ZADO-785014 format. One line per 4 residues: number of its first residue (from 1); their letters; for each residue x negated, y, z negated of N, C-alpha, C. Coordinates in steps of 0.02 Angstrom, whole numbers, plus 50000, padded with zeros to 5 digits. Each point is the difference from the previous one (the first is absolute). Example, Ala and Ser with C-alpha at 12.3 -4.5 7.8 and 13.67 -1.06 7.14 Angstrom:
<paros>
1	as	49340,49716,49610,50045,50059,50000,49955,50060,50000  50018,50053,50036,49958,50059,49997,50039,50055,49963 $
</paros>
This chain:
<paros>
1	mlli	50632,51371,51256,49977,49932,50017,50061,49957,50017  49996,49968,50057,50058,49962,50025,49980,49929,50018  50044,49952,49987,49990,49931,50019,50042,49987,50063  49967,49984,50054,50035,49992,50063,49985,49932,50032 $
5	pvne	50044,49975,50044,49986,49937,50035,49939,50008,50045  49962,49946,50008,49939,50002,50041,50016,50020,50072  50057,49975,50026,50016,50016,50069,50023,50072,50010  50003,50039,49945,50018,50071,50006,49939,50045,49993 $
9	ikpg	49940,49970,49993,49939,50040,49996,49988,50036,50066  49980,50064,49995,49986,50039,50060,49931,50032,49993  49965,50010,50057,49935,50034,49997,50007,50068,49966  49952,50017,49958,50001,50064,49965,50021,49993,49928 $
13	mtla	50031,49943,49982,50018,49989,49930,49936,49987,49960  50005,50011,49934,49943,49990,49955,50017,49949,49946  49957,49950,49992,50013,49949,49948,49998,50032,49931  50049,49983,49959,50003,50025,49931,49968,49951,49951 $
17	kpil	49999,49936,50018,49970,49948,49958,49957,49955,50045  49946,49973,49973,49958,49957,50041,50036,49935,50018  49980,49970,50055,50027,49935,50020,49947,49948,49984  50019,49950,49961,49954,49949,49976,50010,49934,50037 $
21	radd	49947,49961,50007,50005,49933,50028,50033,49955,49949  50045,49959,50022,50042,49961,49954,49960,49949,49960  49950,49968,50031,49968,49944,49965,49949,50020,49947  49965,50057,50011,49948,50018,49951,50003,50074,49977 $
25	glil	50049,50038,50025,50008,50069,49978,49952,50049,50031  49963,49979,50051,49953,50045,50033,50038,50057,50033  49974,50061,49993,50033,50058,50030,49989,50000,50076  50053,49996,50037,49996,50001,50073,50007,50070,50028 $
29	fqnd	50045,50039,49969,50011,50069,50020,50005,50044,49938  49959,50051,49996,49999,50045,49943,50061,50047,50001  50020,50023,49941,50051,50052,49996,49971,50065,50030  50043,50045,50019,49983,50063,50033,49974,49990,50072 $
33	lelk	50007,49939,50026,49978,49988,50069,50054,50023,50048  49981,50043,50047,50047,50020,50053,50006,49943,50050  50061,49979,50012,50011,49941,50040,50001,50016,50075  49954,49968,50035,49999,50004,50073,50028,49935,50027 $
37	qvyi	50014,49998,50065,50033,49942,50029,49960,49936,49989  49934,50004,50004,49959,49939,49991,50009,49972,49929  50005,50046,49949,50012,49977,49932,50070,49971,49992  50048,50032,50032,50070,49977,49996,50007,49930,50028 $
41	drik	49967,49988,50057,50003,49933,50031,49970,49947,49953  49945,50019,49967,49967,49953,49953,50045,49986,49940  50031,50053,49973,50045,49992,49942,50059,49955,50018  50027,50010,50060,50057,49958,50020,49981,49927,50007 $
45	slnl	49936,49986,50015,49978,49930,50006,49994,49966,49932  50004,50038,49946,49992,49971,49932,50065,49971,49973  50054,50007,50038,50065,49973,49979,50027,50031,49935  49984,50064,49990,50028,50037,49943,50070,50024,50018 $
49	etvw	50041,50009,49948,50067,50026,50012,50002,50076,49994  49964,50027,49950,50003,50072,49987,49931,50028,49983  49992,50066,50007,49939,50034,49978,50020,50067,49969  49957,50026,49957,50012,50065,49969,49964,50054,50040 $
53	vldy	50036,50053,50017,49971,50057,50037,50015,50064,49962  49960,50052,50015,50008,50063,49964,50062,50038,50024  50017,49994,50063,50057,50037,50026,50027,49963,50060  50061,50016,50018,50031,49970,50059,50009,50054,50052 $
57	prtn	49955,50002,50049,50001,50056,50048,50063,50001,50042  50027,50058,50011,50058,50008,50042,49978,50021,50069  50036,49980,50049,49985,50018,50068,50054,50046,50027  49981,50043,50044,50050,50044,50031,50041,49963,50053 $
61	epdf	49977,49940,50018,50035,49961,50050,50054,49957,49965  50064,50011,50015,50052,49962,49965,50001,49927,50020  50023,49957,49954,50005,49928,50014,50061,49984,50043  50049,50044,49999,50058,49989,50044,50027,50068,50020 $
65	lepi	50036,50000,50054,50030,50061,50026,50076,49994,49999  50034,50057,49993,50072,50000,50004,50022,49973,50068  50057,49965,50002,50020,49967,50062,50029,50047,50054  50013,50062,49981,50026,50048,50049,49981,50070,49976 $
69	kkei	49977,50042,50047,49982,50068,49982,50062,50039,49980  49990,50048,49954,50057,50039,49975,50037,50035,50057  49962,50029,50047,50033,50036,50054,50039,49953,50047  49974,49940,50008,50037,49951,50042,50063,49977,49964 $
73	rmka	49995,49991,49934,50060,49980,49961,50054,50054,50005  49980,50062,49992,50049,50055,50004,50032,50002,50070  49958,49992,50050,50025,50000,50069,50048,49942,50011  49981,49940,49975,50041,49940,50010,50068,50008,49965 $
77	tsil	49999,50026,49939,50063,50010,49963,50045,50049,50037  49971,50053,50026,50039,50050,50036,50030,49971,50064  49960,49962,50037,50024,49969,50062,50057,49951,49985  49991,49961,49947,50051,49950,49983,50065,50033,49977 $
81	rttf	49993,50054,49961,50060,50036,49978,50038,50028,50061  49964,50029,50046,50032,50027,50060,50031,49944,50042  49963,49945,50007,50024,49944,50040,50065,49972,49971  50002,49988,49935,50059,49972,49969,50060,50048,50006 $
85	sqlk	49985,50065,49993,50054,50050,50006,50028,50000,50071  49957,49996,50050,50023,49998,50069,50039,49937,50016  49977,49944,49972,50035,49937,50013,50069,50000,49968  50006,50030,49942,50065,50004,49967,50048,50042,50042 $
89	eqkn	49974,50046,50037,50042,50041,50044,50007,49969,50069  49979,49936,50005,50007,49962,50063,49958,50029,50057  49945,50032,49982,49954,50025,50051,49951,49944,50019  49962,50010,50054,49954,49949,50024,49942,49990,49951 $
93	ldiv	49975,49938,50000,49943,49983,49959,49936,50016,50038  49958,50043,49972,49937,50018,50032,49947,49948,49980  50003,49943,50035,49956,49944,49983,49927,50017,50014  49987,50043,50049,49931,50018,50017,49968,50037,49941 $
97	klkn	50038,50045,49969,49974,50037,49942,49983,49952,49943  50043,49951,49988,49987,49951,49947,49940,49957,50016  49993,49979,50063,49943,49960,50020,49935,50038,49992  50001,50063,50019,49939,50041,49992,49982,50010,49927 $
101	lvke	50051,50007,49958,49988,50006,49928,49968,49936,49973  50026,49943,50019,49973,49936,49978,49927,49992,50024  49986,50020,50061,49932,49996,50026,49953,50043,49959  50023,50059,49978,49958,50044,49959,49986,49968,49932 $
105	ildy	50052,49971,49970,49991,49965,49936,49953,49940,50009  50010,49963,50054,49960,49940,50013,49928,50017,50013  49987,50053,50038,49931,50021,50014,49962,50012,49936  50033,50033,49952,49967,50015,49937,49988,49936,49959 $
109	ilsd	50050,49957,49996,49994,49939,49961,49945,49954,50026  49993,49997,50066,49950,49956,50030,49930,50031,50001  49995,50063,49979,49936,50035,50005,49951,49982,49944  50024,49971,49946,49956,49987,49942,50029,49943,49959 $
113	dria	49960,49948,49987,50025,49942,49963,50004,50012,49925  49983,50061,49978,50009,50017,49929,50070,50024,49985  50040,50010,50051,50068,50026,49990,50042,49947,49964  50032,50020,49946,50042,49955,49960,50063,50037,49981 $
117	ytir	50051,49963,49980,50064,50030,49983,50002,50017,49926  50014,50062,49983,50005,50021,49931,50069,50032,49988  50022,49995,49938,50066,50027,49982,49995,50076,49995  50050,50034,50025,50004,50072,49993,50069,50019,49975 $
121	kida	50004,50061,49977,50062,50023,49970,50047,50030,50053  50063,49978,49999,50050,50028,50045,50023,50067,49971  49998,50051,50041,50014,50068,49975,50073,50013,49984  50046,49970,50039,50070,50015,49990,50043,49941,50021 $
125	ydny	50054,49989,49962,50044,49943,50014,50029,50005,50071  50019,50061,50021,50033,50005,50065,49952,49991,50058  49936,49995,49984,49949,49989,50051,49983,49925,50004  50029,49960,49957,49978,49931,49993,50008,49960,50064 $
129	tfth	50057,50005,50033,50012,49960,50060,49945,50009,50051  49977,50062,50010,49950,50015,50050,49930,49980,49977  49982,50018,49938,49933,49982,49975,49994,49925,49993  50055,49967,49980,50000,49927,49994,49985,49968,50068 $
133	svdv	50032,50023,50052,49990,49972,50067,49928,50011,50024  49972,50058,49985,49931,50014,50018,49953,49954,49962  50011,49993,49934,49957,49957,49960,50005,49926,50021  50061,49978,50017,50009,49931,50023,49962,49990,50065 $
137	cvla	50002,50050,50044,49963,49997,50063,49925,49993,49987  49973,50042,49956,49928,49999,49985,49980,49933,49970  50038,49977,49952,49984,49937,49966,50006,49941,50047  50052,49999,50042,50009,49946,50048,49942,49997,50049 $
141	ilig	49978,50059,50024,49944,50001,50047,49936,49976,49966  49989,50020,49937,49942,49976,49963,50000,49924,49994  50057,49972,49982,50006,49927,49994,49987,49968,50068  50033,50025,50051,49992,49972,50067,49929,50004,50025 $
145	simd	49965,50054,49982,49932,50009,50025,49952,49948,49974  50009,49978,49937,49955,49949,49974,50027,49929,50013  50060,49997,50029,50026,49936,50025,49980,49991,50074  49958,50046,50024,49972,49996,50067,50053,50007,50055 $
149	lkrn	50052,50039,49987,50047,50016,50054,49964,50044,50051  50017,49992,50063,49970,50041,50052,50027,50071,49997  49963,50045,50034,50018,50071,49998,50073,50011,50022  50020,49970,50055,50068,50011,50024,50052,49972,49952 $
153	elei	49982,49945,49966,50045,49971,49950,50008,50046,49940  49945,50031,49979,50002,50046,49943,50041,50062,50017  49996,50022,50062,50040,50058,50021,50075,49985,49996  50019,49941,50024,50071,49980,49997,50021,49991,49928 $
157	lgvc	49958,49968,49959,50015,49991,49930,50010,50067,49965  49959,50049,50017,50006,50066,49970,50066,50034,50016  50021,49997,50063,50064,50030,50019,50058,49963,49966  49996,49933,49999,50051,49960,49965,50006,50022,49926 $
161	sllh	49942,50012,49970,49999,50019,49929,50031,50069,49989  49984,50047,50043,50028,50067,49994,50076,50000,50005  50027,49954,50040,50072,49998,50013,50036,49944,49963  49967,49965,49954,50031,49942,49969,50062,50019,49959 $
165	dvgk	50003,50060,49973,50057,50022,49958,50045,50050,50036  49996,50003,50065,50039,50050,50036,50075,49991,49990  50022,49939,49985,50071,49988,49988,50028,50038,49942  49957,50023,49955,50024,50036,49941,50031,50068,50017 $
169	ifld	49981,50027,50058,50026,50066,50017,50075,49998,50016  50026,49941,50011,50071,49994,50016,50042,49983,49939  49968,49993,49942,50035,49981,49939,50002,50058,49951  50038,49993,49948,50008,50052,49950,49937,50004,49956 $
173	frif	49963,50055,50006,49937,50007,49962,50012,50000,49925  50060,50017,49978,50014,50002,49928,49993,49931,49969  50014,49948,50039,49993,49932,49974,49926,49983,49988  49958,50020,50047,49929,49985,49994,49968,50037,49941 $
177	nkpg	50029,50055,49979,49971,50039,49945,50043,49997,49937  50044,49951,49996,50041,49993,49941,49957,49981,49940  50004,50038,49945,49957,49987,49942,50017,49937,49961  50063,49979,50002,50021,49942,49962,50000,49936,50041 $
181	klep	50026,49947,49970,50004,49935,50033,50051,50002,50056  49983,49969,50056,50045,50000,50058,50057,49950,49989  50058,50019,50024,50056,49954,50003,49988,49951,50057  50029,49940,49997,49991,49950,50054,50015,50028,50069 $
185	ieye	50053,50040,50007,50018,50028,50065,49948,50051,50023  49969,50035,49953,49948,50049,50017,49937,49964,50024  49984,49945,49967,49941,49961,50021,50009,49972,50070  50060,49979,50016,50014,49974,50067,49993,50056,50051 $
189	qika	50018,50061,49981,49992,50057,50046,49925,50014,50013  49960,49994,49947,49928,50011,50008,49971,49946,50047  50020,49938,49990,49975,49946,50042,50018,50011,50074  50053,50038,50011,50023,50011,50069,49952,50043,50040 $
193	htra	49951,50031,49968,49954,50043,50037,49958,49961,50050  49989,49935,49986,49959,49960,50046,50036,49990,50067  50063,49982,49996,50039,49990,50062,50013,50067,50035  50013,50052,49961,50013,50066,50029,49939,50023,50040 $
197	gyef	49941,49990,49971,49938,50019,50035,49989,49959,50062  50014,49935,49995,49992,49955,50057,50046,50020,50058  50063,50009,49985,50049,50016,50052,49983,50067,50033  49977,50047,49960,49984,50066,50028,49939,49996,50045 $
201	lksk	49946,49969,49976,49938,49997,50039,50008,49956,50062  50041,49948,49993,50012,49955,50057,50031,50037,50059  50037,50053,49985,50035,50037,50053,49954,50049,50036  49940,50009,49974,49954,50049,50030,49959,49967,50055 $
205	enls	49988,50036,50053,49960,49975,50055,49926,50010,49987  49960,49962,50036,49927,50006,49998,49970,49985,49931  50034,49958,49961,49973,49979,49935,49981,49927,50003  49944,49982,49970,49983,49930,49992,50057,49965,49961 $
209	flip	50017,49939,50021,50054,49964,49965,49982,49989,49927  49934,50003,49983,49979,49988,49931,50023,50055,49953  50006,50061,50024,50017,50057,49957,50068,49991,49967  50054,49988,50038,50064,49988,49966,50000,49936,49957 $
213	hmal	49964,49949,50022,50000,49938,49961,49963,50007,49934  49950,50043,49996,49966,50011,49936,50044,50040,49952  50041,50046,50028,50049,50034,49958,50050,49950,49971  50015,49948,50039,50047,49949,49978,49969,49951,49950 $
217	qhhe	49937,49984,50009,49970,49943,49962,49960,50018,49938  49987,50064,49988,49950,50015,49948,50022,49984,49929  50063,49981,49990,50022,49977,49933,50013,49924,49998  49980,49964,50052,50004,49928,49999,49944,49972,49956 $
221	redg	50010,49942,49971,49951,49970,49955,49985,49928,50020  49941,49976,49983,49977,49935,50021,50048,49943,49982  50033,50005,49942,50044,49946,49977,50071,50007,50024  50014,50050,50041,50068,50010,50025,50044,50042,49955 $
225	sgyp	49972,50029,49947,50039,50038,49951,50010,50073,50021  49969,50021,50056,50005,50069,50022,50063,50014,50039  50002,50059,50030,50059,50020,50040,49975,50037,50062  50042,50006,50052,50073,49985,50001,50017,49929,50022 $
229	rglk	49951,49962,50029,50018,49936,50029,49975,49940,49960  49964,50012,49946,49975,49945,49960,49950,49957,50038  49958,50031,50041,49950,49963,50039,49947,49971,49953  49971,49944,50021,49946,49969,49962,49934,50010,50037 $
233	gkdi	49945,49984,49967,49932,50013,50022,49986,49999,50074  50009,49943,50032,49980,49993,50070,50043,50042,50047  50059,50020,49978,50045,50040,50042,49990,50075,49991  49957,50020,49953,49987,50071,49987,49938,50021,50039 $
237	hrya	50004,50054,50036,49943,50022,50040,49943,50021,49955  49939,49990,50024,49940,50016,49962,49999,50073,49979  50021,50045,50045,50000,50071,49983,50048,50014,49942  50057,49966,50000,50049,50010,49947,49972,49977,49933 $
241	kiia	49960,49948,50000,49968,49976,49938,49952,50052,49973  49964,50034,50046,49953,50053,49980,50038,50060,49973  50050,50022,50038,50039,50059,49979,50035,49987,49934  50023,49938,49989,50034,49983,49937,49955,50013,49940 $
245	iadv	49936,49980,50004,49953,50011,49945,49987,50074,49991  49987,50035,50054,49987,50072,49996,50060,50037,49971  50060,49980,50021,50062,50032,49978,50012,49990,49926  49995,49938,49976,50016,49986,49930,49947,50029,49953 $
249	fnam	49936,49998,50022,49947,50027,49957,50007,50075,49992  50012,50035,50055,50008,50073,49996,50062,50019,49960  50054,49962,50009,50061,50015,49963,49990,49990,49925  49964,49948,49981,49989,49985,49929,49955,50052,49967 $
253	tsqr	49953,50027,50037,49950,50045,49970,50017,50074,50010  50059,50015,50025,50021,50069,50011,50049,50023,49946  49996,50064,49984,50048,50030,49953,50066,50011,50036  50053,49974,49970,50067,50009,50028,50047,50027,49946 $
257	iyqd	50057,50025,50020,50049,50025,49952,50020,49945,49951  50006,49939,50026,50026,49945,49959,49945,49954,49973  49937,50014,50013,49947,49957,49973,49935,50038,49994  49962,49982,49948,49932,50025,49993,49954,49956,50041 $
261	pvpa	49944,50027,50023,49954,49959,50040,49968,49944,49959  49990,49944,50031,49965,49944,49969,49925,50008,50014  49955,49990,49952,49929,50003,50015,49982,49952,50056  49954,50021,50042,49982,49961,50060,49982,49928,49983 $
265	alai	49961,49991,49947,49978,49932,49983,50059,49955,49982  50050,50028,49966,50059,49961,49982,50043,49985,50061  50003,50048,50046,50038,49989,50062,49966,49944,50041  49934,50002,50004,49963,49948,50035,50012,49932,49967 $
269	qeiy	49999,50000,49933,50011,49938,49963,50069,49971,50014  50051,50043,50001,50068,49976,50013,50006,49973,50071  49970,50034,50048,50002,49975,50069,49965,49932,50003  49943,49995,49968,49961,49938,50003,50038,49943,49967 $
273	entp	50035,50015,49945,50038,49948,49965,50060,49975,50041  50022,50040,50048,50055,49980,50044,49975,49975,50068  49936,49982,50002,49969,49974,50060,49980,49927,49987  50015,49953,50045,50029,50008,50067,50077,49993,50002 $
277	lkyn	50032,50002,49941,50073,49990,50000,50035,50053,50042  49985,50063,49988,50035,50054,50036,49956,50034,50051  49935,50005,49986,49955,50036,50044,49949,49953,50031  49978,50017,50061,49954,49958,50036,49930,50000,49968 $
281	qdvv	49973,49941,49988,49937,49993,49964,49942,50035,50036  49995,49990,50066,49945,50030,50038,50003,50076,49998  50059,50028,50008,50008,50073,49999,49981,50027,49931  50023,49967,49947,49986,50024,49932,49925,49998,49985 $
285	ehfi	49966,49946,50021,49929,49995,49988,49962,50057,50033  50020,50020,50060,49968,50056,50034,50020,50067,49969  50062,50006,49979,50025,50060,49967,49958,50016,49938  49986,49949,49960,49962,50010,49938,49931,50028,50014 $
289	kivt	49972,49984,50058,49932,50022,50016,49994,50074,50015  50055,50032,50016,49995,50071,50022,50038,50047,49953  50020,49976,49941,50034,50042,49951,49957,50007,49939  49992,50061,49974,49963,50011,49938,50051,50003,49943 $
293	pysk	50001,49950,49956,50052,49998,49949,49991,50049,49942  49938,50023,49988,49987,50046,49944,49971,50065,50025  50025,50055,49975,49975,50065,50020,49941,50021,49957  49955,50039,50029,49942,50026,49963,50024,50043,49942 $
297	giil	49970,49989,49941,50017,50040,49941,50052,49968,49955  50034,49947,50023,50052,49969,49959,49968,49961,49943  50034,49999,49943,49976,49965,49941,50040,49935,49992  49964,49944,49991,50032,49934,49997,49979,49964,49936 $
301	llsn	50047,49961,49972,49984,49954,49946,49997,49930,50030  49943,49966,49990,49990,49934,50030,50016,49945,49950  50006,49940,50026,50017,49942,49958,49945,49981,49952  49938,50024,50010,49946,49988,49953,49994,50054,49947 $
305	hqtv	50052,50043,49997,50006,50054,49950,49955,50060,50014  49969,50002,50058,49962,50059,50019,50048,50053,50029  49986,50064,49983,50034,50055,50033,49951,50028,50051  50021,50006,50062,49953,50018,50053,50029,50056,50043 $
309	evie	49955,50036,50033,50019,50052,50047,49977,49979,50070  50044,50006,50048,49982,49985,50069,49959,50058,50027  49938,49986,50022,49956,50053,50023,49989,49999,50076  50009,49943,50031,49995,49995,50073,50046,49944,50023 $
313	tsrk	50032,50010,50057,50044,49947,50025,49996,49999,50076  50005,49941,50028,49998,49991,50072,50033,49934,50017  49996,49980,50063,50029,49936,50019,49966,49942,49964  49934,50007,49987,49961,49943,49976,49982,50004,49926 $
317	kcli	50009,50057,49969,49979,50004,49930,50043,50049,49961  50002,49988,49935,50032,50046,49954,49952,50006,49941  49957,50051,50003,49951,50010,49946,50034,50033,49940  49990,49970,49942,50029,50026,49939,49946,50011,49948 $
321	rvis	50009,50051,49959,49954,50014,49944,50036,49986,49935  49969,49962,49955,50030,49984,49935,49995,50062,49956  50057,50025,49977,50000,50060,49958,50015,49984,49927  50026,49940,49987,50006,49976,49931,50005,49924,50001 $
325	gfne	49978,49970,49945,49995,49928,49997,49927,49979,50005  49987,49935,50004,49930,49977,50003,49967,50020,50065  49933,50008,49996,49960,50022,50058,50023,50068,50026  50014,50047,49955,50021,50066,50020,49947,50031,50046 $
329	geiy	50020,50030,50055,49955,50029,50048,49984,49954,50058  50017,49935,49993,49987,49952,50054,50043,50017,50061  49971,49991,50059,50035,50009,50063,50000,49934,50038  50057,49979,50022,50002,49938,50040,50058,50002,50049 $
333	nlyq	49998,49954,50047,50051,49996,50052,50056,49955,49976  50059,50029,49989,50057,49962,49974,50020,49944,50048  49990,50011,50065,50019,49949,50049,49958,49936,49994  49941,50007,49967,49957,49942,49992,50011,49965,49932 $
337	kpql	50053,50020,49966,50017,49969,49935,50071,49971,50004  50009,49945,50037,50068,49973,50009,50032,49976,49935  49959,49989,49948,50027,49978,49936,50034,50057,49962  49988,50063,50022,50029,50057,49966,50062,50024,50036 $
341	hvvk	50047,50028,49963,50057,50033,50031,50018,50062,49961  50035,50045,50032,50019,50064,49969,50061,49988,49957  49995,50018,49937,50055,49993,49952,50047,50060,50002  49969,50060,50007,50039,50061,49995,49965,50057,50034 $
345	wld	50039,50044,50031,49976,50064,50027,50006,50051,49944  49944,50032,49980,50001,50048,49945,50004,50072,50025  49982,50010,50064,50002,50068,50027,50002,49997,50077 $
</paros>
């Protein structure tokens, strides 16, 4: 027997307890009633918050889809690894291959509005540069797609995202993977990847001028605290604002030699707390709409002392089941409880 929000009732559920009229206790709906849409519409008109049902039916249709197919991700990582290797050897940039890759990613993302960004595990540290660039591309396109960028704009944004960190191939990789704290001179070397990428891409023919500029600008911040030029809000290109969010979120939530991943919800919270000071408000608001902060199966401790398990998650809802605390067995949408917050991740 489960207590669920009224707006989560689905046809085929069965009432576990009768629904009574508030003023005189008259039974409006008997227990053991199989709920059809006509009954559901009537129940919703009663302004109830929750109802008891015998079970919560699962559907084979997922509430959200992964933002990129596994085979496309593997292909993208392989192409990017080869591209970066060729560029390091001063060979030509195969921009057509990258554009076709972005089109393939974009076709999939635009095919279904259930597609959302979810955290995944990076398999190897030495693969990070390539998987990071692919993930930043996917996330940037997702953000841009709900910001109503046109198809050609999304294609350019995708290529910019794939190449935003290309300057790193000219620097000492040992610095990027140093397990301890960086020395000031080492940090300055890392910051140099933005200009290195810009200068390199600027020298290539048949590239949109935006591609080298996004390599240059993706670490700029709204308040001028970024690098390399300390640009402020109005002087930072819109694409760079999008790539900045995708870049920092993926970096925070990825396993690295020198850092453990931050849970998605905490990374989102940190980004939001630095908005609009460092990050663009409009971009962040759209970013939040396409990221799922909690993974299915995770155990959370809430501020109301309930311990809950995440059972379904999507762009619009995070269904949780209470596994200890008051109302054990209750299922509700955490997104509809703004007064609650997650105190601790238990699993």
